[in-house]
C-alpha positions as CSV (number, residue, x, y, z in Angstrom):
1,X,3.6,14.0,-12.0
2,X,1.4,10.9,-12.3
3,X,2.9,10.2,-15.7
4,X,6.4,10.3,-14.3
5,X,5.3,8.0,-11.5
6,X,4.1,5.4,-14.0
7,X,7.4,5.6,-15.9
8,X,9.6,5.3,-12.8
9,X,7.6,2.5,-11.3
10,X,7.8,0.5,-14.5
11,X,11.5,1.1,-14.7
12,X,12.1,0.1,-11.1
13,X,10.0,-3.0,-11.4
14,X,11.8,-4.0,-14.6
15,X,15.2,-3.5,-13.2
16,X,14.4,-5.5,-10.1
17,X,12.1,-8.1,-11.7
18,X,14.2,-11.1,-10.6
19,X,14.4,-9.9,-7.0
20,X,10.6,-9.3,-7.0
21,X,9.9,-12.8,-8.4
22,X,12.1,-14.5,-5.8
23,X,10.6,-12.4,-3.0
24,X,7.1,-13.2,-4.1
25,X,7.7,-16.9,-3.5
26,X,7.5,-16.2,0.2
27,X,4.0,-14.7,-0.2
28,X,2.9,-17.5,-2.5
29,X,3.9,-20.1,0.2
30,X,1.7,-18.2,2.7
31,X,-1.2,-18.1,0.3
32,X,-0.9,-21.9,-0.4
33,X,-0.6,-22.6,3.4
34,X,-3.7,-20.5,4.0
35,X,-5.6,-22.3,1.3
36,X,-4.9,-25.8,2.7
37,X,-5.4,-24.5,6.2
38,X,-8.9,-23.3,5.4
39,X,-9.8,-26.6,3.7
40,X,-8.6,-28.6,6.7
41,X,-10.1,-26.3,9.3
42,X,-13.5,-26.5,7.6
43,X,-13.6,-30.1,8.6
44,X,-13.0,-29.3,12.3
45,X,-15.2,-26.2,12.8
46,X,-17.1,-23.9,10.3
47,X,-15.8,-20.8,12.1
48,X,-12.1,-21.9,12.3
49,X,-11.3,-20.7,8.8
50,X,-11.8,-17.2,10.0
51,X,-9.0,-17.6,12.5
52,X,-6.8,-19.1,9.7
53,X,-7.5,-16.1,7.5
54,X,-6.6,-13.6,10.3
55,X,-3.4,-15.5,11.0
56,X,-2.5,-15.7,7.3
57,X,-3.3,-12.0,7.0
58,X,-0.9,-11.2,9.8
59,X,1.9,-13.4,8.3
60,X,1.4,-12.0,4.8
61,X,1.5,-8.4,6.0
62,X,4.7,-9.2,8.0
63,X,6.4,-10.2,4.8
64,X,5.1,-7.1,3.0
65,X,6.5,-5.0,5.8
66,X,9.8,-6.8,5.6
67,X,9.9,-6.0,1.9
68,X,8.9,-2.4,2.6
69,X,12.5,-1.5,3.5
70,X,13.6,-2.7,0.1
71,X,10.8,-0.9,-1.6
72,X,12.0,2.3,0.0
73,X,15.6,1.6,-1.2
74,X,14.5,0.8,-4.8
75,X,12.2,3.9,-4.8
76,X,15.3,6.0,-3.9
77,X,17.2,4.5,-6.8
78,X,18.9,1.8,-4.8
79,X,18.8,-2.0,-5.2
80,X,16.9,-4.6,-3.2
81,X,18.7,-7.2,-1.1
82,X,17.7,-10.1,1.0
83,X,19.9,-8.8,3.8
84,X,17.7,-5.7,4.0
85,X,14.6,-8.0,3.8
86,X,15.6,-10.1,6.9
87,X,16.9,-7.1,8.9
88,X,13.5,-5.4,8.3
89,X,11.7,-8.6,9.3
90,X,13.5,-8.6,12.7
91,X,12.1,-5.2,13.8
92,X,8.9,-4.8,11.7
93,X,7.3,-8.2,12.4
94,X,5.2,-6.8,15.3
95,X,3.6,-4.0,13.5
96,X,3.3,-6.1,10.4
97,X,1.5,-9.0,12.0
98,X,-0.7,-6.8,14.1
99,X,-1.8,-4.6,11.2
100,X,-2.3,-7.6,8.9
101,X,-4.4,-9.5,11.4
102,X,-6.4,-6.3,12.2
103,X,-7.0,-5.6,8.5
104,X,-8.2,-9.2,7.9
105,X,-10.5,-9.0,10.9
106,X,-11.9,-5.7,9.5
107,X,-12.5,-7.4,6.1
108,X,-14.3,-10.3,7.7
109,X,-16.5,-7.9,9.7
110,X,-17.4,-6.0,6.6
111,X,-18.2,-9.2,4.8
112,X,-20.5,-10.4,7.6
113,X,-22.1,-7.0,7.7
114,X,-22.8,-7.0,4.0
115,X,-24.2,-10.5,4.2
116,X,-26.4,-9.6,7.1
117,X,-27.9,-6.4,5.5
118,X,-28.4,-8.2,2.2
119,X,-30.5,-10.8,4.0
120,X,-32.4,-8.2,6.0
121,X,-33.6,-6.1,3.1
122,X,-35.2,-2.7,3.3
123,X,-34.0,0.9,2.7
124,X,-31.9,1.0,5.9
125,X,-30.1,-2.1,4.9
126,X,-29.4,-0.7,1.5
127,X,-28.0,2.5,3.0
128,X,-25.8,0.5,5.3
129,X,-24.4,-1.6,2.4
130,X,-23.7,1.7,0.5
131,X,-21.9,3.0,3.6
132,X,-19.8,-0.2,4.0
133,X,-19.0,0.0,0.3
134,X,-17.7,3.6,0.5
135,X,-15.9,2.9,3.8
136,X,-14.1,0.0,2.2
137,X,-13.2,1.9,-0.9
138,X,-11.8,5.0,1.0
139,X,-10.0,2.7,3.5
140,X,-8.4,0.8,0.6
141,X,-7.3,4.0,-1.1
142,X,-5.9,5.4,2.2
143,X,-4.2,2.2,3.6
144,X,-2.1,1.8,0.4
145,X,0.1,4.4,2.1
146,X,0.4,2.6,5.4
147,X,3.5,0.5,4.7
148,X,5.4,3.2,2.7
149,X,4.9,5.7,5.5
150,X,6.5,3.4,7.9
151,X,9.7,3.2,5.9
152,X,9.8,6.6,4.2
153,X,9.2,8.4,7.5
154,X,11.0,6.4,10.1
155,X,9.4,8.2,13.1
156,X,6.0,6.7,12.3
157,X,4.5,4.0,14.4
158,X,1.2,2.2,13.9
159,X,-1.1,5.0,15.0
160,X,0.9,7.7,13.1
161,X,0.9,5.6,9.9
162,X,-2.8,5.0,10.2
163,X,-3.6,8.7,10.8
164,X,-1.2,10.0,8.1
165,X,-2.6,7.5,5.6
166,X,-6.0,9.0,5.8
167,X,-4.6,12.6,5.9
168,X,-2.7,12.0,2.7
169,X,-5.8,10.4,1.1
170,X,-8.1,13.4,1.9
171,X,-5.4,15.9,0.9
172,X,-4.7,14.1,-2.4
173,X,-8.0,12.2,-3.2
174,X,-7.6,12.1,-7.0
175,X,-3.9,11.0,-6.8
176,X,-4.8,8.3,-4.2
177,X,-7.7,7.0,-6.3
178,X,-5.4,7.0,-9.4
179,X,-2.7,5.0,-7.7
180,X,-5.3,2.6,-6.3
181,X,-6.7,1.8,-9.7
182,X,-3.1,1.5,-11.0
183,X,-2.5,-1.0,-8.3
184,X,-5.7,-2.9,-9.2
185,X,-4.3,-3.3,-12.7
186,X,-1.0,-4.5,-11.2
187,X,-2.9,-7.0,-9.1
188,X,-4.9,-8.3,-12.1
189,X,-1.7,-8.7,-14.1
190,X,-0.2,-10.5,-11.1
191,X,-3.1,-12.9,-11.0
192,X,-2.4,-13.8,-14.6
193,X,1.2,-14.7,-13.6
194,X,0.1,-16.6,-10.5
195,X,1.3,-13.7,-8.2
196,X,5.0,-14.3,-9.2
197,X,5.4,-10.9,-10.8
198,X,4.7,-8.1,-10.0
199,X,2.9,-9.7,-7.1
200,X,2.4,-8.4,-3.6
201,X,5.8,-6.9,-3.4
202,X,5.3,-5.2,-6.8
203,X,2.2,-3.6,-5.3
204,X,4.3,-2.5,-2.3
205,X,6.9,-1.0,-4.6
206,X,4.2,0.9,-6.5
207,X,2.7,2.5,-3.5
208,X,6.1,3.4,-2.1
209,X,7.2,5.0,-5.4
210,X,4.0,7.0,-5.5
211,X,4.2,8.2,-1.9
212,X,7.9,9.1,-2.2
213,X,7.1,11.4,-5.1
214,X,4.0,12.8,-3.5
215,X,5.9,13.7,-0.3
216,X,8.0,16.2,-2.3
217,X,4.9,18.3,-2.2
218,X,5.0,18.5,1.6
219,X,8.7,19.3,1.6
220,X,8.0,22.1,-0.8
221,X,5.1,23.4,1.3
222,X,7.3,23.3,4.5
223,X,10.0,25.3,2.6
224,X,7.5,27.8,1.4
225,X,5.9,28.2,4.8
226,X,9.3,29.1,6.2
227,X,9.7,31.7,3.5
228,X,6.1,33.0,3.7
229,X,4.3,32.2,6.9
230,X,0.7,31.3,6.2
231,X,1.5,30.0,2.7
232,X,0.3,26.4,3.4
233,X,-3.1,27.6,4.5
234,X,-3.8,29.4,1.2
235,X,-5.5,26.6,-0.8
236,X,-5.1,28.3,-4.1
237,X,-1.3,28.9,-3.8
238,X,-0.6,25.5,-2.2
239,X,-2.1,23.7,-5.1
240,X,0.3,25.5,-7.6
241,X,3.0,22.8,-7.1
242,X,6.0,23.2,-9.4
243,X,6.3,19.5,-10.2
244,X,8.7,20.1,-13.0
245,X,11.2,21.6,-10.6
246,X,10.5,19.1,-7.8
247,X,11.0,16.1,-10.1
248,X,13.9,17.5,-12.1
249,X,16.6,15.5,-10.2
250,X,14.6,12.3,-10.3
251,X,14.1,12.7,-14.1
252,X,17.8,13.2,-14.5
253,X,18.7,10.2,-12.3
254,X,16.2,7.9,-14.1
255,X,17.6,8.9,-17.5
256,X,15.9,9.0,-20.9
257,X,12.9,6.9,-19.8
258,X,12.0,9.6,-17.2
259,X,11.7,12.4,-19.7
């Protein structure tokens, strides 16, 4: 299943490369504005850059949410469009800005916590740094599902997206970690190309593609539960997922590159 995800995600990114490049310009403008905003705010107050970072995080996440609708379309073998981008912006900006600002605030709190415990020294401080490290890693692996959940399951709001993100992580830890490191590679490649491609929206597409495929597991479990009540609670049987059957239609649609 993971191998097919890699093939499909590469094919989707390649087929929509120009759209990704143009879309990423919006994110680059936000990053540039944040950079100069931080430089200017440092001259005014040493704590003001934190407010700039929180605001920039909110704006950047708003753009990522606006692209999330296109990512869902592309993952479903559609094509991206700026009409979809701006329509999504009109209704997703609230959850986008709030979640982005909250995430950046959390990052700053973790940063201050690590700095504090490093300066304090001692075994307890070392344990707290380890805790913050694992908390950050697990949160990063789980929250990569946050935006895709909002668009792949339209009934989800902020709290449901947050809750389901961690449920999916703990139910699929190896898959989540694998996708996370795949996204790290995409991010490093993006840095080499100044975030033009694949960029932030390429990362959003990657997580959306991965989650769309993984959700087939839960559709299958629901179907099996209807046939055999109690099936989903049998851990041995629920792990015997017939991925070849579940991905057959997607492989056929993707064509030779999906086989």
